[in-house]
C-alpha positions in Angstrom: 73.8 252.6 -156.4 72.3 249.3 -154.5 72.8 246.0 -157.2 69.8 243.7 -156.9 69.3 239.9 -157.8 65.9 241.3 -159.8 67.1 241.0 -163.1 68.2 237.0 -162.7 64.7 236.1 -161.1 62.7 238.5 -164.0 64.9 236.3 -166.6 63.8 233.1 -165.1 60.6 233.9 -165.0 60.0 235.6 -167.9 61.9 232.5 -170.1 59.6 229.9 -167.9 56.6 231.9 -168.6 58.0 231.8 -172.4 58.8 228.2 -172.4 55.7 226.9 -170.6 53.5 228.8 -172.7 55.1 227.5 -176.1 56.2 224.0 -175.5 53.0 223.1 -173.2 50.4 223.2 -175.1 53.0 221.4 -178.1 53.1 218.4 -175.9 49.6 218.6 -175.0 49.2 218.6 -178.4 51.7 216.0 -179.5 50.8 213.1 -176.6 47.0 213.9 -176.0 45.7 214.7 -178.9 47.9 213.7 -182.5 48.3 210.1 -181.5 44.6 209.8 -181.1 43.3 211.8 -184.0 45.6 209.7 -186.2 47.8 211.7 -186.7 51.2 210.1 -185.4 50.9 205.9 -185.1 51.2 204.9 -181.6 54.7 203.7 -182.4 56.3 207.0 -183.3 55.8 207.9 -179.4 56.9 204.0 -178.2 59.7 203.9 -174.9 62.2 202.9 -177.5 62.1 206.4 -179.2 61.2 208.3 -176.5 64.5 207.4 -174.7 66.6 207.7 -177.1 65.7 211.3 -177.2 65.8 211.9 -173.5 69.0 209.7 -173.4 70.8 212.1 -175.4 73.0 214.8 -174.2 71.3 217.5 -176.2 67.9 216.1 -175.3 68.9 216.0 -171.0 70.3 219.4 -171.8 66.9 221.1 -173.5 65.0 218.8 -170.9 66.9 220.0 -168.1 66.5 224.1 -169.4 62.9 223.3 -170.0 62.7 221.8 -166.3 64.4 224.6 -164.8 62.7 227.2 -165.9 59.4 226.3 -165.5 60.2 225.5 -161.9 61.7 229.3 -161.1 58.6 230.6 -163.8 56.0 229.0 -161.0 58.5 229.9 -157.9 57.8 233.5 -158.6 54.0 233.4 -159.3 53.5 231.3 -156.4 55.5 234.2 -154.6 53.2 236.7 -156.3 50.0 235.1 -155.9 50.6 234.5 -152.3 51.1 238.1 -151.9 48.0 238.5 -153.6 45.9 236.8 -151.4 46.7 238.9 -148.3 49.8 236.9 -146.6 52.8 239.6 -146.5 55.2 238.0 -145.0 57.4 238.0 -147.9 60.7 237.0 -146.4 59.2 233.2 -145.7 57.2 232.8 -148.8 60.5 233.8 -150.9 63.1 231.2 -149.0 59.9 228.5 -149.6 58.9 229.4 -153.1 62.6 229.3 -154.3 64.0 226.9 -152.1 61.7 224.0 -153.9 62.7 226.0 -157.2 66.4 225.1 -156.4 65.6 222.0 -155.0 63.4 220.9 -157.7 66.5 221.9 -160.2 69.2 219.8 -158.4 66.6 216.9 -158.8 65.8 217.2 -162.4 69.8 217.4 -163.4 70.2 215.2 -160.7 68.0 212.6 -162.1 68.7 213.1 -165.9 72.3 212.2 -165.2 71.6 209.3 -164.0 69.0 207.9 -167.2 
């Protein structure tokens, strides 16, 4: 039986889809709706408080994981969408989309290391 990288790619795709489906609406609610409607005070999302969460090693790890799986989900979704649009050069699409996700992952790691 031939070995394949598909389980790794599908795992990242599924994790990214799940993370973006559950976390993104919560972020939109908290950052876009909860403060204007008075459910949180603006001081709850002040720069110092958010920075203290992001600068903590666990906060960095969670943020890095969220960014990474969302990038890989978007790369796989882009690859399949390009194929559905009729561009059948799968090798080039694969290289471009997954290289962009890999570069984004490296940049996210570098940025979160510098914080």
